[in-house]
C-alpha positions in Angstrom: 16.3 64.3 106.3 13.7 62.0 107.9 13.4 60.7 111.4 12.1 57.2 111.1 10.6 57.4 114.6 8.6 60.6 114.1 4.9 60.0 114.8 2.1 61.2 112.5 -1.6 60.7 113.0 -3.2 58.4 110.4 -6.1 60.2 108.8 -8.9 60.6 111.3 -8.2 57.4 113.2 -6.2 58.8 116.1 -3.5 56.1 115.5 0.0 57.5 115.5 2.2 55.8 113.0 6.0 56.3 112.8 7.0 57.9 109.5 8.7 54.7 108.6 7.2 51.3 109.2 8.8 47.8 109.0 7.4 45.9 106.0 7.6 42.2 106.7 7.5 40.7 103.2 11.3 40.1 102.9 11.4 38.3 106.3 8.7 36.0 105.0 11.5 34.6 102.6 10.4 36.6 99.6 12.5 35.1 96.7 15.3 34.2 99.1 15.6 32.6 102.5 16.3 34.7 105.5 17.5 33.2 108.8 15.6 33.7 112.0 18.7 35.4 113.4 18.9 37.9 110.6 15.1 38.6 110.6 15.1 39.3 114.3 18.2 41.5 114.1 16.7 43.5 111.3 13.5 44.2 113.3 15.5 45.0 116.4 17.6 47.5 114.5 14.4 49.2 113.2 13.0 49.3 116.8 16.3 50.8 118.0 15.9 53.7 115.6 12.4 54.4 116.7 10.1 52.4 114.3 6.9 51.4 116.0 4.8 50.4 113.0 4.9 46.9 111.6 3.0 45.6 108.6 2.7 42.0 107.6 0.3 39.6 105.8 -0.7 36.0 105.9 0.7 35.6 102.4 4.2 36.7 103.4 5.9 33.4 103.9 2.6 31.6 104.3 2.4 32.8 107.9 6.2 33.0 108.6 6.4 36.8 108.5 3.6 37.2 111.0 5.1 34.6 113.3 8.5 36.4 113.2 6.9 39.8 113.8 5.2 38.3 116.8 8.4 36.9 118.2 10.0 40.3 117.8 7.3 41.8 120.0 7.6 39.3 122.8 8.4 41.1 126.1 7.5 44.6 124.6 4.5 46.7 125.5 1.8 46.1 122.9 0.5 49.7 123.3 3.8 51.1 122.0 3.2 49.6 118.6 0.8 49.9 115.7 0.3 46.6 113.9 -1.3 46.0 110.6 -2.0 42.8 108.6 -4.2 41.8 105.7 -7.2 39.7 104.8 -8.4 38.0 101.7 -6.0 35.1 101.6 -6.3 32.1 103.9 -3.2 30.0 104.5 -4.2 26.3 104.3 -2.5 22.9 103.9 -2.1 21.9 100.2 0.0 22.1 97.1 0.7 25.5 95.5 -0.4 26.1 91.9 -1.5 28.9 89.5 -0.6 32.4 90.6 1.3 31.2 93.6 4.2 29.9 91.5 6.1 31.3 88.6 8.8 30.2 86.2 10.1 26.7 86.9 7.6 25.8 89.7 9.1 28.6 91.8 7.2 30.1 94.7 7.5 33.8 95.6 7.9 32.9 99.2 10.4 30.2 100.2 8.7 29.1 103.4 6.2 26.6 104.6 6.1 24.6 101.4 3.2 22.4 102.5 0.9 25.4 102.7 -1.0 27.2 100.0 -3.5 30.1 99.7 -7.2 30.2 99.4 -8.6 33.5 98.2 -11.5 34.4 100.4 -12.9 38.0 100.5 -16.1 36.9 102.2 -17.4 38.2 105.6 -16.6 34.8 107.2 -13.3 34.5 105.5 -12.1 37.8 106.9 -13.1 36.7 110.4 -11.2 33.4 110.0 -8.2 35.3 108.6 -8.0 37.7 111.5 -8.3 34.8 114.0 -5.4 33.0 112.3 -3.3 36.1 112.2 -3.8 36.9 115.9 -2.7 33.3 116.6 0.5 33.7 114.5 1.3 37.1 115.9 0.5 35.9 119.5 -1.3 39.2 120.2 -4.9 40.0 121.1 -5.5 42.7 118.5 -4.1 44.4 115.4 -4.8 48.0 114.7 -5.2 48.1 110.9 -6.6 45.5 108.5 -6.1 45.8 104.8 -8.1 44.0 102.1 -5.2 42.4 100.3 -4.9 42.7 96.5 -8.6 42.2 95.6 -7.9 43.2 91.9 -10.3 40.7 90.4 -12.7 40.6 93.4 -14.1 44.1 93.8 -17.7 43.1 94.5 -16.6 40.4 97.0 -14.3 42.9 98.7 -17.1 45.5 99.0 -19.9 43.2 99.9 -18.0 40.7 102.0 -14.6 41.9 103.3 -15.5 45.5 103.8 -18.7 44.6 105.8 -16.6 42.5 108.1 -14.0 45.2 108.6 -16.7 47.8 109.2 -18.2 45.5 111.9 -14.7 45.0 113.5 -14.2 48.7 113.5 -17.6 49.4 115.0 -17.1 47.0 117.9 -13.6 48.4 118.6 -11.7 45.2 117.5 -9.6 47.2 115.0 -9.0 51.0 114.7 -8.7 51.3 110.9 -10.3 49.8 107.8 -8.0 49.7 104.7 -7.1 48.0 101.5 -3.6 47.3 100.1 -2.9 47.1 96.4 -0.3 47.7 93.7 -2.8 50.0 91.9 -4.5 53.2 92.9 -7.6 53.0 90.6 -9.5 50.4 92.6 -8.5 52.0 95.9 -10.1 55.2 94.6 -13.3 53.2 93.8 -13.4 51.8 97.3 -13.6 55.4 98.6 -17.0 55.7 96.8 -18.4 52.4 98.3 -17.6 52.6 102.0 -15.8 54.5 104.8 -12.1 53.6 104.5 -9.7 55.1 107.0 -6.5 54.6 105.0 -5.0 52.7 102.1 -1.7 50.9 101.5 -0.5 51.7 98.0 2.6 49.9 96.7 4.8 51.2 94.0 2.5 53.8 92.4 3.9 56.9 94.1 7.7 56.8 93.9 10.6 58.6 92.3 10.0 56.4 89.3 6.2 56.2 89.1 4.0 59.1 90.1 0.8 57.9 88.6 -1.1 58.3 91.9 -0.3 62.0 92.0 -3.0 63.7 89.9 -6.1 62.0 91.2 -5.7 59.5 94.0 -3.6 61.4 96.5 -5.7 64.6 96.4 -8.8 62.6 96.7 -7.5 60.9 99.8 -6.3 64.2 101.3 -9.7 65.8 100.6 -11.5 62.9 102.4 -9.2 62.6 105.4 -8.0 59.1 104.3 -4.4 58.4 105.3 -2.0 56.9 102.8 0.7 54.4 103.6 3.2 53.7 100.8 5.0 50.5 100.1 7.4 49.8 97.3 9.3 53.1 97.4 12.2 51.4 95.7 9.8 49.8 93.1 10.8 46.3 94.3 14.5 46.9 93.8 15.0 49.1 90.7 15.5 52.3 92.6 17.8 50.6 95.0 20.1 49.1 92.4 19.3 50.2 88.8 21.1 47.5 86.9 20.2 45.0 84.2 18.2 42.2 85.9 16.8 44.5 88.6 13.2 44.0 89.4 10.1 46.2 89.0 6.8 45.0 90.4 8.8 41.8 91.5 9.7 40.8 87.9 12.7 41.8 85.7 12.4 45.5 84.8 11.9 46.5 81.2 14.8 48.4 79.5 12.9 51.8 79.4 12.5 51.8 83.2 16.1 50.8 83.7 17.2 53.7 81.6 14.9 56.1 83.5 16.2 54.8 86.8 19.8 55.3 85.6 19.0 58.8 84.5 17.6 59.5 88.0 20.8 58.1 89.5 23.0 60.3 87.3 21.2 63.4 88.4 21.5 62.3 92.1 25.2 61.7 91.7 25.8 65.1 90.3 24.5 66.5 93.5 26.4 64.1 95.7 23.3 62.2 96.8 22.5 58.5 96.5 19.6 57.4 94.4 18.4 55.4 97.4 18.3 58.5 99.6 16.3 60.5 97.1 13.9 57.5 96.5 13.2 56.9 100.2 12.7 60.5 101.2 10.7 61.8 98.2 7.3 60.2 98.8 7.1 61.5 102.4 7.0 65.1 101.2 3.4 64.6 100.0 0.9 65.8 102.7 -1.4 62.8 102.0 1.3 60.4 102.9 1.5 59.3 106.6 4.1 56.6 106.5 6.3 54.5 104.2 7.1 50.9 104.6 10.6 49.6 104.1 11.3 45.9 103.9 14.7 44.5 104.8 16.3 41.1 105.3 19.2 42.1 107.6 20.3 44.7 110.1 22.8 45.9 107.5 20.0 46.6 105.0 18.0 48.5 107.7 21.1 50.5 108.6 21.6 51.4 104.9 18.0 52.5 104.6 18.1 54.6 107.8 21.3 56.3 106.6 19.5 57.1 103.4 16.6 58.6 105.4 19.1 60.8 107.3 21.0 62.1 104.2 20.8 65.8 103.4 19.4 66.5 99.9 19.9 69.9 98.3 16.8 71.6 96.8 18.7 71.9 93.5 18.4 68.1 93.0 14.6 68.2 92.9 14.7 71.3 90.6 16.9 69.4 88.2 14.8 66.3 88.2 11.8 68.4 87.3 13.7 70.3 84.7 14.9 67.0 83.1 11.3 65.7 83.0 12.2 62.9 85.5 9.9 64.1 88.2 6.3 65.5 87.9 6.4 69.3 88.1 3.5 69.1 90.5 5.1 66.7 92.9 5.8 68.0 96.4 9.4 67.6 97.3 11.4 67.6 100.6 13.0 70.8 101.9 
């Protein structure tokens, strides 16, 4: 059972994050359009249940998610919230191409169709990105800045983006330097090239994928680096394990669907929803400060919060380990 509004200090930053944060990718119209009314109702519901940590990115809706998060904060005390956003992608006018589209000329984000992204992990690019984000949020500061998905740009991220973030931290503009990725290996390398306060890791420590467990999470814990987790449902597969469900935002392969269904079967034998087990499991690791959950509507938030508050018997975790569905070394909730 998890209280979404419980506050935990992030690494050595002094920032207090709520155990659950609001991830803004879905309200940036990720793969489907979300009305302004639904987006604001979803955020308001999370706030009502104690959430005070919001994470967005310029990429999410080509600015739309940051704008919607900013509107949700209007009239609220800025000091009550921890805000994080990302750098490395500048939103600029122009036609989308390449990695920004897939399939039949489809964009991942169905918003601001006249805008495209320019990858820029340079020092100056980070400064421009932050300035743009503050304008969209309509705030005077954010607390955490993540270098966003620099998979093919390690050197630029270290020599450009990190230097900018380090400067912003030194002058008190931000409180935490981070990087956010869907892989843990490069995040681990970053720790050896600069002082990072935290990392946002998506999808690599979940009920379905514990690849970050042996090396990455202990390294973070040993160095006092906080971990924020995204993708605890592995982009949908652990929420609804059916044919056509997505993993890493694309259709899941058969072997992962079968594994998710096996997890679901064990959960059902113990009277627990797969979603409840999936959302509570990652928070048991002592390196993990907070998880992000992205929703499109108030109903989706309410469903997630109910899953957080579900009681899960210890026998469930024991059986998952006995069946080889969960790493024997994984910490579990009690």
